[in-house]
C-alpha positions, 0 to 999 in steps of 0.5 A: 452549495450542496457540494460545499455542504457535503465537504463541510460535513466530511471535514467537520467529522474528520477534524473531530476525530471520527474514523475514516470509514464513518466519515466516508459513509456519513458524507456519502449518505448526506450526498444521497439526500442533498442530490435527492436520490435518497431512495437509492439507499435501500439497495446499498447493503446489497451493493456493498456485499456484491462489490466486495464479493471479489475472490482476490480480496480473500487473500488479504486477511491471509497475508495480514495474518501472515504478517501478524505471525511473522511479527509474533514469531520472530520473523519480523525481528530476524528481517529487522536484524538483517536490515540492521546488519546491512545498513545499521552502522551508517547515520540514520541506519535505523531509518534505512533498516525500516525501508529495507525491512519493508522490501523483505516483508513485501514479498510476503504480505502483499499489502500496505495495510499488513506492512503497517500492522506488522512494522509500525509498533516495532520500528516507531518505538525503536527509532524513538528510543534511539533519538529519532522524532517519533513523527519522523519514524511514523512518516517513514514507516507509512511512506515505506509501506507503499513498497508492499503493494508494488513488489509482488505479490500485490492485491492491487495488481490482481484487481487491476488485472481482473478489471482491465484484462491485463496479465497479472503475472507480468504485472507482478514481474513489472513491479520489481524494478519500480519497487526497488527504485522506491526503496532506493529513493526513500533511503536516499531521502532518509540519508539526506534528512539524517545528515540535516537533523543529526539522526544517530548511526548504529553503535557496535552494540546495536549491530547484530553478529553476521553469522547468527543473523544470517542463519536466523534470517534465511528461513524468513528470506525463503518465504518471499521466494516461495510465494513469489515464485509460486504465483509468478510461475502459476503454481499457486493462486494468490489465495493459496499463496496467502495460505502458504504464507500463513502456514510457513510463518507459523512453522518458522515461528515454532522453529524460532521457539517464539510463537506460543499458543497465546501469541497465535490466538492473539494473532487471530484476534488482531487479524480479525480486528485489522480485517474488520477495519479494512473491510469497513473502509471498503464498505464505505468505499462501495457506498461512495462508488455507488454514489459516483456511478449514479451521479456519473462523476466518472463519465464527467472526469473522462470527458474532462480529460479527453477534452484536452485533446492530448496524445502520447506522453502528454495524455499519459502525464495528464492521466497520471495527474488525474489519478494523483488528484483522485488519490488525494480525495477518494478511495483507491478502489473507487478510482480503480473500479470507476475511472481507470476503465474509462481512461486507461483504454484510450492510452492503450489505443495510443500505443502505451504498453498495457503492462507498463500502463498498469504498473503506472496506474497501480503505483499512482493509486498506491500513492493515494495511501500517503497523500492527504487528506485521504491518506489511508496509510497515514491514518493507520499509522496515526491510529496505531501510534496515537500520533496526530494525523495532520502532524504525520502528513506534514512530516511525510511530504518529503517522501511523498515528493520522491515517490512521485519522482519515481512515478514520473521516471516510470512514465518517461521511461516504461522500459524500467517496468517492462525489463523484468517481464521481457527477461522472463519471456512474459511479453 
């Protein structure tokens, strides 16, 4: 009865339009009292600060700020025009450009949140003006944001490497092929839906001229190479890479003559708002993490998985299913901090390569951003565009299915993840 009451409170608040951070925090507080451990709430503030005091998280506001500067300084527009030049003429071309821009942008932002913040307003409005269903545009933007944490730099890889003692540089390299596979799968699904629903192709007036487009996009394309190369080859830490991304984005914006002082100040303001929103979600997630630790849910999940007595690929598939279900119900950080350390070592003991396994787990956890009822990326798109959360959930499901298919391929063929790290001599 207690669990039903807690879930009921959460659903009531969620359907009432309450922000996710408040829903999560309120449900967790109700759970503390329902379970008779309300006295432990006295140490919650200290727990929140200590669990969020992770050095790597400092990179997140910097990458968000870089995304804001890119959007206001003309860099995002240059990437969009390059994407339109590449794929804009075909049917559904603006959808393809949406995905391609996420690929280019992911080499700078490092997070799905920054990707959504920078691209949602631009692409959803443009796609709607050209005859696309606005819900479809929002769903595709949310689905493409998954590419951000997979193509390096990636905050989730940094956290995973710190928690499970895995080489972060190798994880970065392992994300390249899976990230491109996700982009290809999303573009294939977009092409199929465009044919079925009659989405428009780009007219000659929509396609930019190739020479000025390439000249303008070149500085924007250099940024990912500098940032990624600096991290992978040990020249920069992720924090330093974030700072370089901010400085470079500002300089390129000034070179484009589109970044004004007012836009710079507004980028700082917007970054503060988005960072505050994300940290509120992290704080609420810390509260749930504390509750899960006290109630030993992680141990119960581990015992449940181990009770099946599976080995090899079957244990790996069950592990992916567990993380997929957890991603639908709880915050990504909870699964990463509490459940992954309990279940991942068992797979490594059975011979799964740690880097390949890290790639699988991080992709799986990232899919939680687009799987209801706790899809954080969907909620961000809904809040930015004003669209209905559940309507977006319905529209995004085809893209969720193709991304799950890519996850299965990576599980069945781990060399897809290991090819680049091996080629770079990291393994």
